[in-house]
N, C-alpha and C positions, 0 to 999 in steps of 0.2 A: 504494499499499501504505497501508495503517495505520502510525503512527509517531509515539512520546515524543520530541518536542526540547527540550534543556535549553538556553535563553541565560542567560548568566551575565556582568552587566556593572558597574563600578562607575558609570558615570552612566545616568540614565533617558533622557538626549538620544539614547544610541546603543543603548540599547535601545528604544526608541521608532520609530528608523532601521532595525532589523530585522522589526519589530512591522510597521511599514508595507510592507516586504518581503512579507513572509508574505502579508498579506491583499490586496496587490496582486493575486493571480490569484481572479480571482470563483470564487465558488460554481456549484455546479452549474443550481441554480435562482435568477435573479435575482430571487425574492418571498423568499428564505430569507435571517433577519440574522445577519450574524457574530455571535457568541457573545465576548464579551470579561470574563473574571471578574475584577472589582478586589476590593479592599478597604475602598475609601471612595470616598464623592461626591467628595471633592476628587482624588483620583487617574482618578476618571472624567471628572472636565471639562480636566483638563489633557490628559490621555490623547487625549481628542477635538479637542482645539485642535491638539494636534502633528500628529495624525493628519489633519483638515483644511488645514493648513500643509503636509505632503506630497504628498495629494490631491486638493488644490483645495476637496473637499469630504468630511465624513464625513456618512453618514447609513446607517439600516438595521444599526445595530452596540447590539445590547442589553451592558450591563453589570449582570450579576447579582452579586452578593455569595456568597462560598464556600458558604456555608449556601444561600442559597436556590437556588444553581444543583444540589446536592445534592438540595435539596427537587423538583424539576422532574426530575430521576433516576430518584427514587424512585417517582416518580407514573406515569414514562413506563414501566418498566422493571418493574415487581413489582405484578403485578394487585389481591395483597391489602394494597397499603400503604395504609395509615388514618392521619390526625396522632394523634400520641400527646401527647393534652398533659398526660395523667397524670405522664410525665417531666420535663416543665418543674421548673425548681428551686423556684419558687414552689407550685406545686400538689402537688409531691414533700414539699413540709416538712411539708403537715398530714398527708400521707397517713402517715409518717415517726411524726410526734407521735402516728396513733392508731394506730400500728403499737406503741410501745416499750410499752406496758403489758403486753401477753401474752407478748411475748418477755423482759420486766425478772426474772421467776423463775426463768430460766434460770441456772447457776452461772456461764456464759461471760459474761453480762452482770454481773458482780457490782460492778463497778468501776461501772458505770453507773449502778446500785441503789443504791449508795452516792453518788455525785453528785448524782443527784434524787431522795435521802427525806427534804430539807426543802423541797420544790419547792411550795407549798403552791399559789401563785397559776399553776402550771404557765408561768412565766417561762422557767424555764432549760431545762425539756423542749422549749420552743418555739424558743429560741437554739440549744440543741446539736439540735432538727430541721432548722434552719436550716445549721448547718455542714455536717450529715452529706448535706441536698439537696444541696449547694452540691460537697460530696466527691464524692456516687456521680455526678453532672451531668458531672465531670470524668472518673470514670474509664471512663464510656460513650463516650467520646472516646480518651483516652490510653491506658486500658486494657482495651480493651473484651474481649479473650482472657480476662482475669481472671474479668469478670461472664460470660460464656459458660462459666466451669468453675463457678462459682459454682453455676450454674442447674442445672447438670448432676451438682452433689453436692459438688463439692470445695468444703472449706473453709479450706484453707490452717492458718498457723500462726498466734499471739499476737493480734493486734489484727484481724486478717484475718480471724478465726475468725468473733466477734460480729458483722461488716460481713458477713459471706457469710449469715450467720443472716438478719439480717433485710433483707439484700436479698431473701432466698428468703420471705420473709414477707411483702412489698410487692408478689412476683410471684403469689402466691397469687389463685386463680380470675381474673387479668388475661391475656386473650391478645391484648392490643395488642403493637405491635412497637416496641420499642425503638430507639434508634439503633444501640446495639452490633449487634442480631441485625440491623434493617437492613441494617449494614453486612455481614454474612455473609454473607447473603442476595445483598445485590446483587452480589459480587465473583464467589459461584458463578454466579450467572446471567450474568455479562460472561466467565466464563471458559468457556463453552459454547461445544463449535462449532455451537451452533444459530441462527437468526435472533431478533432482539428481539425482545418482547413490544409494544413501543409503536416510533415512530421515533426517532432519536437525530440530534443533529445533525453536519453532515457534517465541520465542525472547530470545535474550540477552542480559545482563547488565555487564558492564564492571566496577567496583567501585574503588574510592581510587586509581586509579593509578597516581603514580607522574611521571611516564617517562615508555616507552613501544622504543624497536626499531621499525623502519621503515617495516621490516618484520613482524610484528605482526600487525600494523595499516593497513599494504596495506590488510592483509588478512579479518581482522574485518569491515575496509570499505567494502573490495569486498561481505562479506557474507550481508552487507546490500541489495543488490541487491535482494537474496533471505528472508529476514526476519529482523524485528526489530532490533538495533543494538542501545542499548543507553550505553552511555559513560559517566562518573563522574568523570571529573579530576579536582583535588587539585590544584589550581591554587593564587600562592601568591601576583599578583598582576593584576588586571582588565586593566589596559594599556597596548597597544604594547609594551614587552619589549624586541622582540629576536633579536633584532639590539645593544643593551647596550654592552659596552665592560668595563671589570674592566682595573684599572689604569694599571695592568702589560699586558694584552694585548695590551691594546694601545700603550705602549711603544713596544713593538714588534714589532707593525706594522710601528708604525713611525719610528723607527731605522731601519724597513728591506727597508722599501721607502726611507730614507734617502741615505741607503747603495748603491741602483739600482739607484737614479738619480742625487746623490752628491750635494744636497738641505739640507745642514744643519742647516737652521731653519725652517724648517718643524715643524708644530706643528698637535696636534689631531685634534685641530679644523682644519685645512686648511683640513682634509680628511676628515671632517662633522662625526666625530667619537661620540659617546653620551655613557656617563657614564649612567645617569641616577642615580637610588640610587647605591652608593657604594656597603651595605651588599649584596644587591639581584645580581649586578653584578658578584661577588668574588665568594659567593659560590652557584649559581643559573646556573651556567653554564650547566649540565644535563639538568635541568628542560628548561632552555634557548632553546637550539636545539629538545625536546620535543615537546614545545608550538609551534616551526616553522613548523616542519614534519606537527601537527596536523592542523593546520589554513589552511597549504594546500591541506585538504580534504572536498571537498563540501559535505555538508550536513545541517541539521538544528542547528543553536545554541542558548544557554539559557544560559545566566550571572547568577548568584545566589552569589553573593557578600554584602559581608554589612561592613562597614567601624568600626571598633572597637572604635572611635574616641579618644580621647591623654590624657584621664584624669591619667594614668599611664605610667612609660616609657616603661615597654613591649606595652601597646596599640598604642605607641606615634611610636614605631619602627614598629610595624606592617601596620600601619596606613600609614608612610611613603613609607611602601614596597608598600601595596595597590595603594597608589596612585602615587609611582616611582618621590617622591620627596627625595631629600637631604639637609637635615638643614643644612644649613652655606653656601650652593650655592645659586645664580640666585635671592638674596634679600629676600628667605627664611629667617626671624629667626626665632635661636633654640627653643624649648619650656622646658619653666621651669618647672622641676619636684621637687614634693613636700620631703622634705628632706628625712621625712620617708616613705620615697615609699619603698616597700618588692615585688615588681612585677617579677623583675628579679635580682636573686642573685647568686652570684660564691662562692660555699665553697672547699674550698683547703686542700685536705685533704692527708695526709700520706702512704696512702695505700689503696687498695678496699676495703677491709674490715670496713675501716672507712669510705668509699663513702658511702658502704651502711646501718653501725650505723645512722650516720649524716641524711639520705636520710630518716631511721625509725624515728628518732625524729624529723624530718623538716615536715614529714605527720602527725605525731600524732597530732603538733601545728597547723597544717592548719585544721582539725579536733575539735578542740578545737575553734577555733576562727571564724568555720564558722558550727554552727549544722545544716544545709542545705546540707553540703557536705557528699557526698556519695561514698563507697569504687572503685565504677564503675567510677566515673566521673575520677579518678585520672589514667595517664598512668606514665609511667616508661622506659625510653628510653636507651638501653646500647650501646657502640661501638660491644661489642662481649657476645652476651646474655651465652653462655656457662664458662667464665670466672667469670661472677656475681651470676649466677644460684646456684651455693652451697649457696655461702654468701649469697643469699637474702634468702633462706629456713632457714639459720643459726639463722639470726636475726630475721625473719619475722614470721616463723614456733612456736612462743612460745603458752604455753596450757592459754587458755582461762580465763579470769579474774573471778572469781567467785564475787556475788552481796555481799556475806560478806569481801573478801579482797577490802580495800579501795586504798593497796599501792601494788599492781598488776600492770603492765605493761598492756591497754587490747590491744586484737590480733585483727593486724590489715589482714581480709582477702585478699588473692590475688592467682595471678595464673603466668606461666612463658610461654609465650608464646616463638615461634619463635626460638627453640634450634634446634641443629641439632640431628639427630636421633642416629650417632655415640655417642654423648655426653650425650645423656639422655636416650638411652636404657640399661638397661641389657640382652638383646638379644645380641646386635650387640657385645658390649663390651663382655658379654662371648663366643662369637662365635670367636673375634679375640684372646682372652686369647686363647681358646682350641687350635687355631692355632698354635700359637706361644708355648706354652709347648709342641708342637709334636719335635721340633730342644731345648730345652733345657735339663737341668739337673732333671727335676722333683724333684727339691727342694719344701719342704715340704709345707712353706708359699702359694707357686703359685699354685700346685695340692689343698691346703684346700681353698685358694683363690677362684678359678674355682669352687669350688664343694657345697661355699657357696652363691654363684650367686643365688638368687631366683629362675629363670627358670629350673635353675640346680636341686636345691634341689628338687625342684615340683616334677620331673621326676622322681630323683631317694628317693620319698617319706621321705624323714627328715625334723624335726622339729628341733625349734632352740635348744631344747634340746637333738638332738640327735648328733647337731655340736658339744655341748660342749662336750658330751659324747667321742665323734670321737678325740676330740685335746686332753685328756685327755689320753687317748690311745695311742696315736701319740706319746704323748709325754713320756708314762709310758715307750713307747717299743724305743725309744730313735732311732725314723728314723728320719733321716736328708736327704738324700738324695739319686738317682739313683734307677733305676727299682731291680737291682738284681746284681752278682756278672759279670757276661757276659755284661753287661749294663757296668761297670764300663772298662773292659776290652777293649771293644769297643772304652772307651775314652782313652785308653791309660794310665788310671793308674791303679794302683795294685788289682786284681779281688778278694777283699775280702767282702764276703756278709756281713759283720756288718753294722746295720742300713741303709742298703736298706728299700723298700717295699718292696721287697719279704720276708724279715728276722724276720720284724715287723708283716707282714701278717699272716704266721708260728706262732711263739709267742702267737697272739690273738687266732686265730682257735686252737692250741693245747692247750690256756687255758682253752677256753669253753671245748673241747674234755676230756681232763685228766687235771684237776687240779694238780700242784706241789708245791701250798705252798710257792712259789720265793725261795725253795730250790732242788728238785728234778729234775736232765735232764733227756731231754728222746733224744734220738740221739743227743745230744751236744745241744740241744733248751730248754731253759729256756722256762716254761709257762707261760704267762703273765693272772693269773687264779682269775681275777676281775670281767669275763664275767660272767652274770648267767642270766635263765629266757628269757623274751622277749627282751633282750639288744644282741641276736643273732641273731635278724631281723636287726639291725642295723650294725652289722657287716656285715653282708651278703650283704646290699645295698651298705656299703662302699667298697666292694671286688669286685661286682659288678661294680661300677665307674669305679678301680682303673683299672680292667683288661681291660674294654674297653677304658680308656683312652691310656692305652699303646697300645694297640692295632691299635689305630688311628695314633697313632706316626710310628708306622709300613706300616701302609698304606698310609699316607701322605707323606711317605720317599721315595717314589717311580715316577719315571716319567710318565705321562700319556697326552693324548688328551685332548683335552679341554671340549671336550663332555664326555668323560669319569670323570673328575674333578666334571665337575656337577654334575655327580650320586653319587660319592664317599660324595662329599661336602653334596650336600642335605641329603644322607644316615648320617654322623653324626649330622648334627642338629637335624634332625628326635631321634638321639640314646638320645642325652644328653639335649636339651631342651624340655620344654612345655610351653606354653605359658596362660595367664588368661586374662580378661577381658581387663586391661590394655597392654600387652605385643602383643596381638595376631595381631596385626596391624605392629606391628614392624617383627613380626615371617614371615609373608609373604611376609613383604619388601625383607627380606634376603633370601626366596626363589626366589622372582622376581629374584632377582639381580642373584644368582644363575643360573637362566635357561639362562640368557644373555650371559654366560662364550661361 
């Protein structure tokens, strides 16, 4: 019988043990993949290793993200499902900007009309539309019932009234389904005692999730009526802590009641507000709401907690949070910590680079102190991995020390997870650079930088030696910027051909065909005659690249419909980029993004 099981624990290793037990029983079909929903690639990699350690192998397991899994579910369960890019925040912002002028004359939009009255260039309208698009996007996930009420004609009061009217304006002549509507339809479908319209997995697991909105939780719980759903949640506290409040929250609540009642002597104790553990109350607000939603869902509950003890400062803090204790209050004595305790350390560094260097030294020291410690046992977290990733590579990516070199620093094996695609992909970076070049002056540095991008270089068959040769040619022919003389005229500058790409290519080709020994001119052109033999192939590939690049500028400078832009941009992607095993996924991601235009 299908059931919803909830496992909560304070250590991922314990949750991984229970996860391994749950999937030990095979699915009915040996070809059916096990589905484990995670929130990051880092968690996927760690859990794969842990399952392989416990089972000897980790194979035929899919690790979709929550939103990706819901998209699959919508496709499976709802025959009328179609992707609705109109409700992506980036697209919705432009739709809101287009709908605002028709709404502003209405009295309910009076304050918006006053705000936008001196917006001649439309900048304020665009910024407002972006903020509203983000707000509506959150409404669709966190307040779907309110959005559906708006569509039914209810407007609410105050700020909600004009938002409801603006939303109804966006929905005019739009029959596509947005996430709130899809959720309602899917829940109705799952709660019917009828066979599903498509195949569902036999079992799903949700692992390591520290927070999910009710939107997802309701759907996962409704699924448990058709299949087994196992949710493994990391919970730092085994006590009921969803009612605790931080000192700031209690202060605000008390002040609000004082103002409304006039009782100035009112305190937090009079309102029965609990503080619990102050660290958990102040930093666990998001998790507190999540576990409140989670405990409201019926199902089987399993606690997987382990008290770390109080031997070190870190363990004492973890134990206090686990047991919802506050040292120094309610008669609880403070814990004495050893003077040389190093379980929790703070390093004050003057730059991110120095942070990474200090991290490297500390990890090496940990390996020296604990021979049983392995690289897989260490997790490094950062607030913005895109900032730290190149620094980590610079510091940690050192050559491995040989056995004879005693002074060399040993290399620490590492992987970097959870980087955004645009920051970690030469395909994405190169494609954006290509689009930016279309409106530029085609400076030498920008043109060669794009050509030196690995996917572009691979597409045109150029090697490192070829790139070095091309740089020498460009330097020798004094190419600086501009396509040709006509290009400079259109830019409002004198139409001189010198130092343009066209002039440089003329010298290069003429030098290969008609050597002039740097002395003889041909129709006023001095041949650059250092090219010979197979170097002509490199010259031909350079010319092919430049011809396509300059042609792309003309193509991108025209106005087109979105469907036409999809074809144009996809063609440019194919013309300039070629992926390999590492970048093929990124190439496909760009294609899919273009198809959504």
